[in-house]
N, C-alpha and C positions, 0 to 999 in steps of 0.2 A: 459467377465465379464461386467455386466451392472450396472449402477448407477441411483439411484433415483434423479430426478431433482426437487428441491424444490424452489418455487418462490412465493413471496407475492407481488402482484401488479407488479411494476417494480423493486422491490428489489430482488436481487439474492445473494446467499451465496458467501462469499469471499473464498480465497484459504484454509482457515481453517474451512470452512462450517458455518461461523457465518452470521446471517441475521440481518440487521438493517433497518427494514421497517419504513416508515413514516406513519403518520395518513392517508394521502391521498392514500396510497397503499391499504387500505381497500375498498372493492368493493362498499360499500354503503355509503361512506363518500366523500363529495365534498368540497374542499377548494377554496375560492376565496377572494382575497384582505384582507388577514389576518392582524389584528391589535391587539395591546395589550388590553386585557379585553374581547375579543370575547369569545363566548361559543358555544357549539354544540346544535343544536335543530333538533328534528325529524320532518320531513315533510310528513310522511305517507308512503314513499317508501325508504327513505334514510336520512342520516344526513348531515347537512351543517352548516358552521359557520355563526354566526350573531353577530352584535354589540348591546349591551344593549342601549335602547333609553335614559335611564337616570339612574344614580346611586346616592345614598345618600352618600355624602362624609364627612359630619360633622353634628353635632347636638348641639343645646343649649336646656337645660331643666332647668326650674326654678319652684320650688314648692315642698313642702315636707310634707304637712299636719300638719303644725306647729300650735301653740296656742298663737299667738301674736296679741294683739289688734291693729286693723287698726288705731285707734286713735293715736297710737305712730309712725305711718309712717311719711314720709316727704311729703306726698301728700298735695297739696294746699287745696283740699276740695273734695266734691262729687257732684259738680254741672257740668252743661254742659261746656265743654272746659277744665275741669280739667283732669289730667292724672291719671290713676289707677296705683298704685304701687303693687308689688308682693313680697312675703316674701320667702327667702331661706337662711339659714345659710351656705349652701354649694350648689353651682351651678355646672352644667355640661356644659362645653363649649369646643367642639372639632372642631370648625370652625376657621381655621387659619385667623388671622387678625380681628376677632370679639372681641368686648369689652363690658362688662356689667358694668353699672354705678349703684352704690348702696351706701346707708348710713344706718348703723345699721341693715344690712341684708335686708333692703327694697330696691328692685330694681326699679329704676325709668325709665331707658331707656336702649336700646341695640343699639350698632353701628355695622353695618354689612359692610364688604368690598364689592368691586365690585363682582358680581356673580348673581346667581339665587337662590332664597330661598322661601320655603313654610313656612308660619308662622301661628301659632294657639295661641289664648289667651282666657282663660276662667276667668271671674271675679266673685267674690262671695260676693260683697258688700251687706249689709243688707237693706231691704225695710221695711217701716213702716206698710204696709198692703198688702193684696193680689191684690190690684189694682195698686200697684207701678210698675214702669218700669225703668229699667236701660239698656241702649243700648250703645255700645262702638265699636270703629273701630281702626285699626292700623293707625298711623299718622307719616309722615316723616318730620314734621315741616312746610310743605307747604300745604298739603292736606291729607284727609283721603283716605285709599285705601282698597280694598277687601270687603268681605261680613261683614255685621253688626252682632255683637254678642249681646245676651241679657241674662238676668238671671231671675230666678223665685223667688217667695216669700219664699218658703220652700225648704228644702234640696231635697225633692223628685220631685221638679219642677226645674230641673237644667238649663233650657234654652239652648242656642246654643253658640258655640265659635265664636269669630271673626277670619276669615281666609283670608289670602292674599297671592298671589304670587307676589314677588317683584324682580326686576332685576336692582339693583343700578349699575351705571357705575363708581361711586366713593364711598368712604366710606360715609354711610348715617346713621343717628341716627333715631330710631323709638321708639315711645311710644304708649301706649294704651289710647286713648282719649275718654272721655264720650261725647256722642252726644245727649242723651236723659236722663233726670233724673227727675222722678216723684215719690214722696213719698219715697225718699231715706233717710235712717237714717243719721243724721248729722255726720260728721267725728268724732267729739268729743265723740259721743256715739256709734260709730262702735266698735264691739268687735272682736272676733277671726274668723269670718266666711271667710273673705278674705284670711287670712293666711292658713286656713284649706282647702278651696275649690279652690282658685285661682291658676292658673299655666300658664306657657308659654312653648310652644314647637316650635322650629325653626329647619327646615331641610335644609341643603345645597344640591342643586341638580346640578350634573355635567352631561352634555350630553356626 
């Protein structure tokens, strides 16, 4: 009497003919230095494990397209050196250790824990005419960081966000500071454009 010999890689049946093959028993899979979070990637002739270069672990989002006059915010003004405030009655914050400072739903600053973060900010303050200019950057209380954001005169000229990669070693507070202000509507006359158009997005990055 003859018996069929079934084998998958190095995995052989036990005495009850049960097989328990591992992933590496497949002929086109190679495993090396496995760690939590690895995934399989096809390299043209087979599969191997790889570690993601970065994952987004938490997020802060502020902004909801509200209709609140900026004149009612706690901002000092709309001149160079003033911080821009952002409106949200409800914020998203899934970054452990991060805090958001606000008054009457106007957010003035964000404190991030030690880590690596990618930060975006879009301001929507009103300008008095098409030659006006508002520029702003992220600021940690000591210096500005990242790329400069700017905004346009009308809603179809949206400008660019301020973007920064920050790697604080301790808890650090960030604001969005105005660095250029030409023909900007006075704070007392600002209406709803900032609450409608302004937003902040911060992504936590873990390697």
